PDB file of N, CA, C and O in Angstrom:
ATOM      1  N   MET A   1      60.445-182.160  53.249  1.00  0.00           N
ATOM      2  CA  MET A   1      60.790-181.264  54.317  1.00  0.00           C
ATOM      3  C   MET A   1      61.728-180.186  53.778  1.00  0.00           C
ATOM      4  O   MET A   1      62.631-180.488  52.999  1.00  0.00           O
ATOM      5  N   THR A   2      61.526-178.953  54.178  1.00  0.00           N
ATOM      6  CA  THR A   2      62.306-177.831  53.679  1.00  0.00           C
ATOM      7  C   THR A   2      63.630-177.722  54.427  1.00  0.00           C
ATOM      8  O   THR A   2      63.697-177.905  55.642  1.00  0.00           O
ATOM      9  N   THR A   3      64.667-177.424  53.677  1.00  0.00           N
ATOM     10  CA  THR A   3      65.997-177.246  54.251  1.00  0.00           C
ATOM     11  C   THR A   3      66.435-175.809  54.056  1.00  0.00           C
ATOM     12  O   THR A   3      66.264-175.238  52.978  1.00  0.00           O
ATOM     13  N   ARG A   4      67.003-175.224  55.108  1.00  0.00           N
ATOM     14  CA  ARG A   4      67.602-173.896  54.951  1.00  0.00           C
ATOM     15  C   ARG A   4      69.112-174.073  54.861  1.00  0.00           C
ATOM     16  O   ARG A   4      69.650-175.113  55.241  1.00  0.00           O
ATOM     17  N   LEU A   5      69.768-173.076  54.370  1.00  0.00           N
ATOM     18  CA  LEU A   5      71.201-173.138  54.141  1.00  0.00           C
ATOM     19  C   LEU A   5      71.896-172.137  55.037  1.00  0.00           C
ATOM     20  O   LEU A   5      71.594-170.944  54.998  1.00  0.00           O
ATOM     21  N   ILE A   6      72.831-172.618  55.848  1.00  0.00           N
ATOM     22  CA  ILE A   6      73.656-171.760  56.681  1.00  0.00           C
ATOM     23  C   ILE A   6      74.969-171.560  55.928  1.00  0.00           C
ATOM     24  O   ILE A   6      75.590-172.527  55.486  1.00  0.00           O
ATOM     25  N   ILE A   7      75.384-170.314  55.785  1.00  0.00           N
ATOM     26  CA  ILE A   7      76.632-169.982  55.092  1.00  0.00           C
ATOM     27  C   ILE A   7      77.593-169.468  56.154  1.00  0.00           C
ATOM     28  O   ILE A   7      77.284-168.508  56.859  1.00  0.00           O
ATOM     29  N   ALA A   8      78.765-170.104  56.273  1.00  0.00           N
ATOM     30  CA  ALA A   8      79.705-169.714  57.315  1.00  0.00           C
ATOM     31  C   ALA A   8      81.123-170.121  56.934  1.00  0.00           C
ATOM     32  O   ALA A   8      81.341-170.982  56.081  1.00  0.00           O
ATOM     33  N   ARG A   9      82.074-169.476  57.591  1.00  0.00           N
ATOM     34  CA  ARG A   9      83.477-169.853  57.417  1.00  0.00           C
ATOM     35  C   ARG A   9      84.123-169.900  58.801  1.00  0.00           C
ATOM     36  O   ARG A   9      83.654-169.240  59.728  1.00  0.00           O
ATOM     37  N   PRO A  10      85.195-170.677  58.941  1.00  0.00           N
ATOM     38  CA  PRO A  10      85.868-170.756  60.238  1.00  0.00           C
ATOM     39  C   PRO A  10      86.401-169.388  60.668  1.00  0.00           C
ATOM     40  O   PRO A  10      86.868-168.599  59.846  1.00  0.00           O
ATOM     41  N   LEU A  11      86.320-169.132  61.954  1.00  0.00           N
ATOM     42  CA  LEU A  11      86.851-167.888  62.506  1.00  0.00           C
ATOM     43  C   LEU A  11      88.371-167.853  62.372  1.00  0.00           C
ATOM     44  O   LEU A  11      89.013-168.904  62.342  1.00  0.00           O
ATOM     45  N   PRO A  12      88.947-166.666  62.293  1.00  0.00           N
ATOM     46  CA  PRO A  12      90.414-166.567  62.262  1.00  0.00           C
ATOM     47  C   PRO A  12      91.024-167.286  63.470  1.00  0.00           C
ATOM     48  O   PRO A  12      90.543-167.148  64.595  1.00  0.00           O
ATOM     49  N   GLY A  13      92.074-168.043  63.224  1.00  0.00           N
ATOM     50  CA  GLY A  13      92.753-168.762  64.297  1.00  0.00           C
ATOM     51  C   GLY A  13      92.253-170.174  64.525  1.00  0.00           C
ATOM     52  O   GLY A  13      92.926-170.958  65.195  1.00  0.00           O
ATOM     53  N   THR A  14      91.073-170.529  63.981  1.00  0.00           N
ATOM     54  CA  THR A  14      90.568-171.893  64.168  1.00  0.00           C
ATOM     55  C   THR A  14      91.166-172.857  63.156  1.00  0.00           C
ATOM     56  O   THR A  14      91.323-174.044  63.439  1.00  0.00           O
ATOM     57  N   VAL A  15      91.498-172.349  61.983  1.00  0.00           N
ATOM     58  CA  VAL A  15      92.183-173.111  60.936  1.00  0.00           C
ATOM     59  C   VAL A  15      93.175-172.152  60.276  1.00  0.00           C
ATOM     60  O   VAL A  15      93.118-170.945  60.508  1.00  0.00           O
ATOM     61  N   GLY A  16      94.076-172.681  59.462  1.00  0.00           N
ATOM     62  CA  GLY A  16      94.991-171.820  58.719  1.00  0.00           C
ATOM     63  C   GLY A  16      94.224-170.939  57.738  1.00  0.00           C
ATOM     64  O   GLY A  16      93.128-171.296  57.309  1.00  0.00           O
ATOM     65  N   GLU A  17      94.791-169.798  57.386  1.00  0.00           N
ATOM     66  CA  GLU A  17      94.107-168.838  56.509  1.00  0.00           C
ATOM     67  C   GLU A  17      93.683-169.453  55.178  1.00  0.00           C
ATOM     68  O   GLU A  17      92.624-169.104  54.656  1.00  0.00           O
ATOM     69  N   THR A  18      94.477-170.354  54.621  1.00  0.00           N
ATOM     70  CA  THR A  18      94.103-170.957  53.335  1.00  0.00           C
ATOM     71  C   THR A  18      92.926-171.908  53.465  1.00  0.00           C
ATOM     72  O   THR A  18      92.318-172.272  52.458  1.00  0.00           O
ATOM     73  N   ARG A  19      92.589-172.318  54.686  1.00  0.00           N
ATOM     74  CA  ARG A  19      91.458-173.221  54.903  1.00  0.00           C
ATOM     75  C   ARG A  19      90.218-172.474  55.402  1.00  0.00           C
ATOM     76  O   ARG A  19      89.218-173.107  55.742  1.00  0.00           O
ATOM     77  N   ARG A  20      90.266-171.150  55.451  1.00  0.00           N
ATOM     78  CA  ARG A  20      89.109-170.353  55.884  1.00  0.00           C
ATOM     79  C   ARG A  20      88.165-170.120  54.709  1.00  0.00           C
ATOM     80  O   ARG A  20      87.880-168.980  54.343  1.00  0.00           O
ATOM     81  N   VAL A  21      87.694-171.196  54.134  1.00  0.00           N
ATOM     82  CA  VAL A  21      86.780-171.097  52.995  1.00  0.00           C
ATOM     83  C   VAL A  21      85.343-171.070  53.500  1.00  0.00           C
ATOM     84  O   VAL A  21      85.065-171.458  54.635  1.00  0.00           O
ATOM     85  N   VAL A  22      84.440-170.610  52.651  1.00  0.00           N
ATOM     86  CA  VAL A  22      83.021-170.503  53.001  1.00  0.00           C
ATOM     87  C   VAL A  22      82.346-171.846  52.749  1.00  0.00           C
ATOM     88  O   VAL A  22      82.335-172.355  51.628  1.00  0.00           O
ATOM     89  N   HIS A  23      81.788-172.404  53.807  1.00  0.00           N
ATOM     90  CA  HIS A  23      81.110-173.696  53.739  1.00  0.00           C
ATOM     91  C   HIS A  23      79.600-173.500  53.708  1.00  0.00           C
ATOM     92  O   HIS A  23      79.081-172.466  54.130  1.00  0.00           O
ATOM     93  N   LEU A  24      78.911-174.508  53.201  1.00  0.00           N
ATOM     94  CA  LEU A  24      77.449-174.531  53.148  1.00  0.00           C
ATOM     95  C   LEU A  24      76.959-175.638  54.077  1.00  0.00           C
ATOM     96  O   LEU A  24      77.350-176.797  53.938  1.00  0.00           O
ATOM     97  N   PHE A  25      76.098-175.267  55.025  1.00  0.00           N
ATOM     98  CA  PHE A  25      75.599-176.198  56.026  1.00  0.00           C
ATOM     99  C   PHE A  25      74.087-176.344  55.876  1.00  0.00           C
ATOM    100  O   PHE A  25      73.360-175.372  56.081  1.00  0.00           O
ATOM    101  N   PRO A  26      73.593-177.540  55.522  1.00  0.00           N
ATOM    102  CA  PRO A  26      72.147-177.734  55.437  1.00  0.00           C
ATOM    103  C   PRO A  26      71.559-177.904  56.833  1.00  0.00           C
ATOM    104  O   PRO A  26      72.165-178.539  57.696  1.00  0.00           O
ATOM    105  N   LEU A  27      70.388-177.338  57.047  1.00  0.00           N
ATOM    106  CA  LEU A  27      69.694-177.453  58.320  1.00  0.00           C
ATOM    107  C   LEU A  27      68.200-177.478  58.026  1.00  0.00           C
ATOM    108  O   LEU A  27      67.704-176.651  57.261  1.00  0.00           O
ATOM    109  N   LEU A  28      67.487-178.416  58.623  1.00  0.00           N
ATOM    110  CA  LEU A  28      66.039-178.462  58.427  1.00  0.00           C
ATOM    111  C   LEU A  28      65.436-177.133  58.862  1.00  0.00           C
ATOM    112  O   LEU A  28      65.818-176.572  59.889  1.00  0.00           O
ATOM    113  N   ALA A  29      64.497-176.640  58.076  1.00  0.00           N
ATOM    114  CA  ALA A  29      63.934-175.299  58.285  1.00  0.00           C
ATOM    115  C   ALA A  29      63.358-175.110  59.680  1.00  0.00           C
ATOM    116  O   ALA A  29      63.476-174.026  60.251  1.00  0.00           O
ATOM    117  N   ASP A  30      62.741-176.135  60.235  1.00  0.00           N
ATOM    118  CA  ASP A  30      62.113-175.984  61.548  1.00  0.00           C
ATOM    119  C   ASP A  30      62.992-176.473  62.696  1.00  0.00           C
ATOM    120  O   ASP A  30      62.540-176.515  63.840  1.00  0.00           O
ATOM    121  N   ALA A  31      64.239-176.844  62.409  1.00  0.00           N
ATOM    122  CA  ALA A  31      65.146-177.353  63.446  1.00  0.00           C
ATOM    123  C   ALA A  31      65.837-176.209  64.177  1.00  0.00           C
ATOM    124  O   ALA A  31      66.116-175.160  63.598  1.00  0.00           O
ATOM    125  N   ALA A  32      66.104-176.431  65.450  1.00  0.00           N
ATOM    126  CA  ALA A  32      66.885-175.473  66.234  1.00  0.00           C
ATOM    127  C   ALA A  32      68.349-175.581  65.796  1.00  0.00           C
ATOM    128  O   ALA A  32      68.779-176.609  65.271  1.00  0.00           O
ATOM    129  N   MET A  33      69.096-174.517  66.018  1.00  0.00           N
ATOM    130  CA  MET A  33      70.511-174.513  65.660  1.00  0.00           C
ATOM    131  C   MET A  33      71.250-175.511  66.553  1.00  0.00           C
ATOM    132  O   MET A  33      71.232-175.368  67.776  1.00  0.00           O
ATOM    133  N   PRO A  34      71.899-176.519  65.964  1.00  0.00           N
ATOM    134  CA  PRO A  34      72.620-177.510  66.770  1.00  0.00           C
ATOM    135  C   PRO A  34      73.943-176.933  67.296  1.00  0.00           C
ATOM    136  O   PRO A  34      74.393-175.877  66.852  1.00  0.00           O
ATOM    137  N   GLU A  35      74.548-177.642  68.241  1.00  0.00           N
ATOM    138  CA  GLU A  35      75.840-177.205  68.786  1.00  0.00           C
ATOM    139  C   GLU A  35      76.956-177.358  67.754  1.00  0.00           C
ATOM    140  O   GLU A  35      77.916-176.586  67.750  1.00  0.00           O
ATOM    141  N   ARG A  36      76.826-178.356  66.883  1.00  0.00           N
ATOM    142  CA  ARG A  36      77.816-178.580  65.823  1.00  0.00           C
ATOM    143  C   ARG A  36      77.092-178.645  64.484  1.00  0.00           C
ATOM    144  O   ARG A  36      75.995-179.194  64.381  1.00  0.00           O
ATOM    145  N   LEU A  37      77.719-178.081  63.471  1.00  0.00           N
ATOM    146  CA  LEU A  37      77.176-178.100  62.111  1.00  0.00           C
ATOM    147  C   LEU A  37      78.086-178.930  61.227  1.00  0.00           C
ATOM    148  O   LEU A  37      79.308-178.891  61.366  1.00  0.00           O
ATOM    149  N   THR A  38      77.485-179.681  60.318  1.00  0.00           N
ATOM    150  CA  THR A  38      78.246-180.463  59.351  1.00  0.00           C
ATOM    151  C   THR A  38      77.958-179.917  57.960  1.00  0.00           C
ATOM    152  O   THR A  38      76.805-179.850  57.535  1.00  0.00           O
ATOM    153  N   ALA A  39      79.009-179.530  57.262  1.00  0.00           N
ATOM    154  CA  ALA A  39      78.883-178.961  55.917  1.00  0.00           C
ATOM    155  C   ALA A  39      78.675-180.063  54.887  1.00  0.00           C
ATOM    156  O   ALA A  39      78.868-181.244  55.176  1.00  0.00           O
ATOM    157  N   TYR A  40      78.281-179.662  53.685  1.00  0.00           N
ATOM    158  CA  TYR A  40      78.135-180.624  52.587  1.00  0.00           C
ATOM    159  C   TYR A  40      79.436-181.377  52.327  1.00  0.00           C
ATOM    160  O   TYR A  40      79.402-182.506  51.837  1.00  0.00           O
ATOM    161  N   CYS A  41      80.576-180.777  52.644  1.00  0.00           N
ATOM    162  CA  CYS A  41      81.878-181.427  52.420  1.00  0.00           C
ATOM    163  C   CYS A  41      82.253-182.345  53.571  1.00  0.00           C
ATOM    164  O   CYS A  41      83.336-182.930  53.561  1.00  0.00           O
ATOM    165  N   ASP A  42      81.376-182.485  54.570  1.00  0.00           N
ATOM    166  CA  ASP A  42      81.555-183.310  55.768  1.00  0.00           C
ATOM    167  C   ASP A  42      82.448-182.679  56.833  1.00  0.00           C
ATOM    168  O   ASP A  42      82.725-183.327  57.843  1.00  0.00           O
ATOM    169  N   ALA A  43      82.903-181.455  56.651  1.00  0.00           N
ATOM    170  CA  ALA A  43      83.639-180.751  57.703  1.00  0.00           C
ATOM    171  C   ALA A  43      82.649-180.395  58.807  1.00  0.00           C
ATOM    172  O   ALA A  43      81.518-180.003  58.522  1.00  0.00           O
ATOM    173  N   THR A  44      83.065-180.528  60.059  1.00  0.00           N
ATOM    174  CA  THR A  44      82.185-180.194  61.185  1.00  0.00           C
ATOM    175  C   THR A  44      82.830-179.109  62.034  1.00  0.00           C
ATOM    176  O   THR A  44      84.047-179.072  62.216  1.00  0.00           O
ATOM    177  N   PHE A  45      81.985-178.233  62.544  1.00  0.00           N
ATOM    178  CA  PHE A  45      82.435-177.119  63.364  1.00  0.00           C
ATOM    179  C   PHE A  45      81.429-176.867  64.472  1.00  0.00           C
ATOM    180  O   PHE A  45      80.231-177.092  64.297  1.00  0.00           O
ATOM    181  N   GLY A  46      81.919-176.400  65.613  1.00  0.00           N
ATOM    182  CA  GLY A  46      81.052-175.897  66.668  1.00  0.00           C
ATOM    183  C   GLY A  46      80.668-174.470  66.322  1.00  0.00           C
ATOM    184  O   GLY A  46      81.374-173.799  65.569  1.00  0.00           O
ATOM    185  N   LEU A  47      79.557-174.004  66.868  1.00  0.00           N
ATOM    186  CA  LEU A  47      79.103-172.651  66.543  1.00  0.00           C
ATOM    187  C   LEU A  47      80.132-171.597  66.942  1.00  0.00           C
ATOM    188  O   LEU A  47      80.232-170.563  66.281  1.00  0.00           O
ATOM    189  N   GLY A  48      80.895-171.834  68.002  1.00  0.00           N
ATOM    190  CA  GLY A  48      81.920-170.889  68.434  1.00  0.00           C
ATOM    191  C   GLY A  48      83.136-170.852  67.531  1.00  0.00           C
ATOM    192  O   GLY A  48      84.036-170.037  67.732  1.00  0.00           O
ATOM    193  N   GLU A  49      83.172-171.732  66.532  1.00  0.00           N
ATOM    194  CA  GLU A  49      84.296-171.786  65.597  1.00  0.00           C
ATOM    195  C   GLU A  49      83.963-171.146  64.254  1.00  0.00           C
ATOM    196  O   GLU A  49      84.816-171.078  63.368  1.00  0.00           O
ATOM    197  N   LEU A  50      82.714-170.673  64.099  1.00  0.00           N
ATOM    198  CA  LEU A  50      82.262-170.196  62.801  1.00  0.00           C
ATOM    199  C   LEU A  50      81.868-168.726  62.804  1.00  0.00           C
ATOM    200  O   LEU A  50      81.342-168.199  63.784  1.00  0.00           O
ATOM    201  N   GLU A  51      82.139-168.089  61.679  1.00  0.00           N
ATOM    202  CA  GLU A  51      81.644-166.747  61.385  1.00  0.00           C
ATOM    203  C   GLU A  51      80.443-166.936  60.469  1.00  0.00           C
ATOM    204  O   GLU A  51      80.602-167.294  59.302  1.00  0.00           O
ATOM    205  N   LEU A  52      79.237-166.697  60.992  1.00  0.00           N
ATOM    206  CA  LEU A  52      78.030-166.855  60.182  1.00  0.00           C
ATOM    207  C   LEU A  52      77.934-165.682  59.220  1.00  0.00           C
ATOM    208  O   LEU A  52      78.153-164.533  59.606  1.00  0.00           O
ATOM    209  N   LEU A  53      77.607-165.972  57.970  1.00  0.00           N
ATOM    210  CA  LEU A  53      77.557-164.955  56.927  1.00  0.00           C
ATOM    211  C   LEU A  53      76.131-164.814  56.399  1.00  0.00           C
ATOM    212  O   LEU A  53      75.388-165.792  56.328  1.00  0.00           O
ATOM    213  N   GLU A  54      75.762-163.602  56.035  1.00  0.00           N
ATOM    214  CA  GLU A  54      74.450-163.362  55.440  1.00  0.00           C
ATOM    215  C   GLU A  54      74.427-163.721  53.965  1.00  0.00           C
ATOM    216  O   GLU A  54      73.370-164.003  53.401  1.00  0.00           O
ATOM    217  N   ARG A  55      75.601-163.708  53.343  1.00  0.00           N
ATOM    218  CA  ARG A  55      75.727-164.041  51.928  1.00  0.00           C
ATOM    219  C   ARG A  55      77.132-164.581  51.707  1.00  0.00           C
ATOM    220  O   ARG A  55      78.007-164.374  52.548  1.00  0.00           O
ATOM    221  N   PRO A  56      77.366-165.264  50.602  1.00  0.00           N
ATOM    222  CA  PRO A  56      78.705-165.784  50.344  1.00  0.00           C
ATOM    223  C   PRO A  56      79.731-164.648  50.215  1.00  0.00           C
ATOM    224  O   PRO A  56      79.519-163.693  49.468  1.00  0.00           O
ATOM    225  N   LEU A  57      80.810-164.762  50.931  1.00  0.00           N
ATOM    226  CA  LEU A  57      81.920-163.810  50.872  1.00  0.00           C
ATOM    227  C   LEU A  57      83.212-164.608  50.862  1.00  0.00           C
ATOM    228  O   LEU A  57      83.345-165.570  51.618  1.00  0.00           O
ATOM    229  N   GLY A  58      84.147-164.234  50.037  1.00  0.00           N
ATOM    230  CA  GLY A  58      85.427-164.930  50.028  1.00  0.00           C
ATOM    231  C   GLY A  58      85.399-166.202  49.204  1.00  0.00           C
ATOM    232  O   GLY A  58      84.483-166.443  48.418  1.00  0.00           O
ATOM    233  N   MET A  59      86.420-167.001  49.405  1.00  0.00           N
ATOM    234  CA  MET A  59      86.605-168.234  48.636  1.00  0.00           C
ATOM    235  C   MET A  59      85.641-169.311  49.110  1.00  0.00           C
ATOM    236  O   MET A  59      85.591-169.610  50.303  1.00  0.00           O
ATOM    237  N   PRO A  60      84.870-169.903  48.190  1.00  0.00           N
ATOM    238  CA  PRO A  60      83.939-170.969  48.587  1.00  0.00           C
ATOM    239  C   PRO A  60      84.655-172.314  48.717  1.00  0.00           C
ATOM    240  O   PRO A  60      85.707-172.535  48.116  1.00  0.00           O
ATOM    241  N   CYS A  61      84.073-173.194  49.503  1.00  0.00           N
ATOM    242  CA  CYS A  61      84.527-174.587  49.563  1.00  0.00           C
ATOM    243  C   CYS A  61      83.994-175.267  48.302  1.00  0.00           C
ATOM    244  O   CYS A  61      82.783-175.369  48.108  1.00  0.00           O
ATOM    245  N   LEU A  62      84.893-175.724  47.461  1.00  0.00           N
ATOM    246  CA  LEU A  62      84.467-176.306  46.180  1.00  0.00           C
ATOM    247  C   LEU A  62      83.672-177.595  46.365  1.00  0.00           C
ATOM    248  O   LEU A  62      82.753-177.871  45.595  1.00  0.00           O
ATOM    249  N   ILE A  63      84.015-178.376  47.370  1.00  0.00           N
ATOM    250  CA  ILE A  63      83.271-179.621  47.602  1.00  0.00           C
ATOM    251  C   ILE A  63      81.844-179.302  48.059  1.00  0.00           C
ATOM    252  O   ILE A  63      80.896-179.961  47.632  1.00  0.00           O
ATOM    253  N   CYS A  64      81.690-178.295  48.925  1.00  0.00           N
ATOM    254  CA  CYS A  64      80.337-177.882  49.329  1.00  0.00           C
ATOM    255  C   CYS A  64      79.520-177.458  48.110  1.00  0.00           C
ATOM    256  O   CYS A  64      78.354-177.829  47.979  1.00  0.00           O
ATOM    257  N   LEU A  65      80.134-176.685  47.224  1.00  0.00           N
ATOM    258  CA  LEU A  65      79.417-176.253  46.018  1.00  0.00           C
ATOM    259  C   LEU A  65      79.017-177.432  45.147  1.00  0.00           C
ATOM    260  O   LEU A  65      77.901-177.475  44.629  1.00  0.00           O
ATOM    261  N   GLN A  66      79.919-178.385  44.983  1.00  0.00           N
ATOM    262  CA  GLN A  66      79.628-179.555  44.147  1.00  0.00           C
ATOM    263  C   GLN A  66      78.522-180.411  44.734  1.00  0.00           C
ATOM    264  O   GLN A  66      77.709-180.960  43.989  1.00  0.00           O
ATOM    265  N   ARG A  67      78.474-180.536  46.044  1.00  0.00           N
ATOM    266  CA  ARG A  67      77.508-181.422  46.702  1.00  0.00           C
ATOM    267  C   ARG A  67      76.180-180.750  47.045  1.00  0.00           C
ATOM    268  O   ARG A  67      75.216-181.436  47.384  1.00  0.00           O
ATOM    269  N   SER A  68      76.115-179.437  46.964  1.00  0.00           N
ATOM    270  CA  SER A  68      74.883-178.745  47.341  1.00  0.00           C
ATOM    271  C   SER A  68      73.818-178.918  46.262  1.00  0.00           C
ATOM    272  O   SER A  68      74.143-178.981  45.076  1.00  0.00           O
ATOM    273  N   PRO A  69      72.557-178.995  46.661  1.00  0.00           N
ATOM    274  CA  PRO A  69      71.490-179.135  45.671  1.00  0.00           C
ATOM    275  C   PRO A  69      71.334-177.861  44.854  1.00  0.00           C
ATOM    276  O   PRO A  69      71.589-176.760  45.343  1.00  0.00           O
ATOM    277  N   ARG A  70      70.924-178.021  43.634  1.00  0.00           N
ATOM    278  CA  ARG A  70      70.700-176.882  42.743  1.00  0.00           C
ATOM    279  C   ARG A  70      69.230-176.500  42.774  1.00  0.00           C
ATOM    280  O   ARG A  70      68.370-177.367  42.932  1.00  0.00           O
ATOM    281  N   PRO A  71      68.929-175.220  42.626  1.00  0.00           N
ATOM    282  CA  PRO A  71      67.515-174.826  42.543  1.00  0.00           C
ATOM    283  C   PRO A  71      66.851-175.509  41.348  1.00  0.00           C
ATOM    284  O   PRO A  71      67.484-175.705  40.310  1.00  0.00           O
ATOM    285  N   ALA A  72      65.603-175.863  41.495  1.00  0.00           N
ATOM    286  CA  ALA A  72      64.865-176.567  40.439  1.00  0.00           C
ATOM    287  C   ALA A  72      64.863-175.757  39.141  1.00  0.00           C
ATOM    288  O   ALA A  72      64.840-176.340  38.057  1.00  0.00           O
ATOM    289  N   SER A  73      64.885-174.433  39.232  1.00  0.00           N
ATOM    290  CA  SER A  73      64.850-173.604  38.033  1.00  0.00           C
ATOM    291  C   SER A  73      66.128-173.746  37.199  1.00  0.00           C
ATOM    292  O   SER A  73      66.142-173.402  36.017  1.00  0.00           O
ATOM    293  N   GLU A  74      67.206-174.257  37.820  1.00  0.00           N
ATOM    294  CA  GLU A  74      68.451-174.417  37.082  1.00  0.00           C
ATOM    295  C   GLU A  74      68.589-175.790  36.437  1.00  0.00           C
ATOM    296  O   GLU A  74      69.511-176.011  35.652  1.00  0.00           O
ATOM    297  N   LEU A  75      67.686-176.715  36.756  1.00  0.00           N
ATOM    298  CA  LEU A  75      67.777-178.059  36.200  1.00  0.00           C
ATOM    299  C   LEU A  75      67.324-178.032  34.746  1.00  0.00           C
ATOM    300  O   LEU A  75      66.387-177.311  34.405  1.00  0.00           O
ATOM    301  N   PRO A  76      67.973-178.804  33.891  1.00  0.00           N
ATOM    302  CA  PRO A  76      67.543-178.826  32.488  1.00  0.00           C
ATOM    303  C   PRO A  76      66.162-179.455  32.351  1.00  0.00           C
ATOM    304  O   PRO A  76      65.781-180.320  33.140  1.00  0.00           O
ATOM    305  N   ALA A  77      65.431-179.021  31.358  1.00  0.00           N
ATOM    306  CA  ALA A  77      64.105-179.572  31.101  1.00  0.00           C
ATOM    307  C   ALA A  77      64.246-181.016  30.632  1.00  0.00           C
ATOM    308  O   ALA A  77      65.177-181.354  29.902  1.00  0.00           O
ATOM    309  N   ALA A  78      63.323-181.852  31.056  1.00  0.00           N
ATOM    310  CA  ALA A  78      63.333-183.255  30.636  1.00  0.00           C
ATOM    311  C   ALA A  78      62.990-183.335  29.155  1.00  0.00           C
ATOM    312  O   ALA A  78      62.083-182.657  28.672  1.00  0.00           O
ATOM    313  N   GLU A  79      63.728-184.170  28.454  1.00  0.00           N
ATOM    314  CA  GLU A  79      63.459-184.339  27.017  1.00  0.00           C
ATOM    315  C   GLU A  79      62.319-185.340  26.845  1.00  0.00           C
ATOM    316  O   GLU A  79      62.238-186.327  27.576  1.00  0.00           O
ATOM    317  N   SER A  80      61.437-185.084  25.875  1.00  0.00           N
ATOM    318  CA  SER A  80      60.334-186.018  25.638  1.00  0.00           C
ATOM    319  C   SER A  80      60.661-186.994  24.562  1.00  0.00           C
ATOM    320  O   SER A  80      59.841-187.852  24.236  1.00  0.00           O
TER     321      SER A  80
END
């Protein structure tokens, strides 16, 4: 099943400025937008708490980056 990636950060005032990092939220491609999103880092937010981004801007959530899947083209070739 295909997964799309939602890129968002908390809106100003929802968390402290140092915690307004850009999170990565997996969502099944054919699924409707849920009321709450859970990021790869397990942080959860309601849609009214997030600024949806078209591309990554600002400081990324390092845990989201570590836990997100990598494109197949970036995986090393299997050794024979």
